[in-house]
N, C-alpha and C positions, 0 to 999 in steps of 0.2 A: 594394526595401528590402534594404539590406545588413545582414547579420548577421556580427558579428566576435567572436572570442574574445580577450578582453583581461584584463589585471590592472586592476581598477577603479582609476581615478585618485583616487577618494574614499576607499574603504575597503580597497583592496588585495587583495580576493578575486578569484579567477579565475572569470570569468563570460562568458556569451554575451549580447551586447547588440546593439541596433539603434536606429534613430531612434524606433521606436514601443515598444520594449521596454527599460525601465530596468534598472539593476542589481538583481538579486534581493535583495541584502542591504541596501544602503543607499538604493536608489530613485533614484540619480542617472540622469538622462536625458541621453543624448549627442546632440549636434546632428550633422547630416550632415557639416558641415565638420570637426568634431572626429574623426569616424570616418575621413574621408579623410586627415587629417593623421596619425592613428595608423597607418593602413595604409602611408603613404609612409615613415614613420620606422621601420617594421618593429616597432612596439610592439603590433601587432594582426595576427591572421591571419584571413582570410575563412573563414567556416564555412557550409556548407549543411546546415541542421538535418534536412531531409528525407533526405539521404544518410546522416546519422548514425543516424537512426531506422531506415532501411531496412537498415543494416548489422547492427543488433541482431536483426533477424528479427521475425516477428510475435509479439506478446505475447498468448499464449492462456492463460487461467486453467485450471488443472487441473480436470478433470471429476471430481466426487465421485460415487461410486455410492451411491445412496440406495435403500433397500428400498422397494418400492411401498406397504407398509402398516406403518410403524414403530409405530403404535399397538397392533398385535397383541402385540408384545413387551412393551409397557408393561402391557397387560392381564394377560398371563401372569405377569409379575413381581409385580404387585399381588395377583393371586390366590394366588401362592405365599406372599407375606408375610402375607396374611390367614389362610391355612391354618396357617402356623407360629404366628401369634398365637393362633388358636383352640386349637391343640394345647397351647400353654403355659398358657392359662387352664384347660383341662380338667385338665391335670396338677396345677396349683395347687389346683383344687377337690378333686381326689381326695386329694392329700396333706393338705390342710387339714381335711377332714371325715372322714378315716379314722383 
């Protein structure tokens, strides 16, 4: 299977196509004869996708450090908010009835 980089004859975008892979933008499928003719007239250049991907290097997602028990922080925050709410109610009651 030949893969070539061409300017699509239908939509004009620069794409990599093959006999099994149509244009990404317009969906035009190229026949093997068309690809050979484009290569002979230098309107296309052969591409090896595997080499392009290998040149980029391995794509590894960054590893995020997650604390082993994130729920403990949530419990502490909720307890602190509850305590503040309780203190505000106590102060309101003291001010209201004194």
